C-alpha positions as CSV (number, residue, x, y, z in Angstrom):
1,X,-17.8,-121.6,60.9
2,X,-15.4,-120.8,58.0
3,X,-16.6,-123.8,56.0
4,X,-20.2,-122.7,56.3
5,X,-19.2,-119.1,55.3
6,X,-17.4,-120.5,52.2
7,X,-20.4,-122.8,51.4
8,X,-22.7,-119.8,51.2
9,X,-20.5,-118.0,48.6
10,X,-21.8,-118.7,45.1
11,X,-19.0,-116.8,43.3
12,X,-16.1,-118.9,44.7
13,X,-15.0,-122.4,45.6
14,X,-13.1,-123.0,48.7
15,X,-12.1,-125.4,51.5
16,X,-10.6,-125.5,55.0
17,X,-8.2,-128.0,56.4
18,X,-6.7,-128.2,59.9
19,X,-2.9,-128.5,59.7
20,X,-0.6,-130.2,62.3
21,X,1.0,-127.0,63.5
22,X,-2.1,-125.7,65.2
23,X,-3.4,-123.8,62.3
24,X,-5.8,-123.7,59.3
25,X,-5.2,-123.9,55.6
26,X,-7.9,-122.0,53.8
27,X,-8.2,-122.4,50.0
28,X,-10.3,-120.1,47.8
29,X,-10.7,-120.0,44.1
30,X,-12.7,-117.3,42.2
31,X,-12.8,-115.2,39.2
32,X,-12.2,-111.7,40.7
33,X,-9.3,-110.5,42.8
34,X,-11.6,-108.0,44.5
35,X,-14.0,-110.8,45.6
36,X,-11.1,-112.9,46.9
37,X,-9.7,-110.0,48.9
38,X,-13.2,-109.2,50.3
39,X,-13.6,-112.9,51.2
40,X,-10.2,-113.0,53.1
41,X,-11.1,-109.8,55.0
42,X,-14.4,-111.3,56.1
43,X,-12.8,-114.5,57.1
44,X,-10.2,-112.5,59.1
45,X,-13.1,-110.7,60.9
46,X,-14.7,-114.0,61.7
47,X,-11.5,-115.3,63.2
48,X,-11.0,-112.2,65.2
49,X,-14.5,-112.4,66.6
50,X,-13.9,-116.0,67.7
51,X,-10.7,-115.0,69.4
52,X,-12.4,-112.1,71.2
53,X,-15.2,-114.5,72.5
54,X,-12.6,-117.0,73.7
55,X,-10.7,-114.3,75.6
56,X,-13.9,-113.2,77.3
57,X,-14.8,-116.7,78.4
58,X,-11.6,-117.5,80.2
59,X,-12.3,-118.5,83.8
60,X,-9.6,-118.4,86.5
């Protein structure tokens, strides 16, 4: 999901790696600080959406 999002961005280069401590390492490189901040905000929104969907699909 994040990888596809980064692949669509023509103004930056990035990558995603899964780390051992149950997390992600997201790397982004661009030419404008505003673009990088916007990108991080959009990734944050994507991750929050995924967490909300996971919370809704919990079955007891």
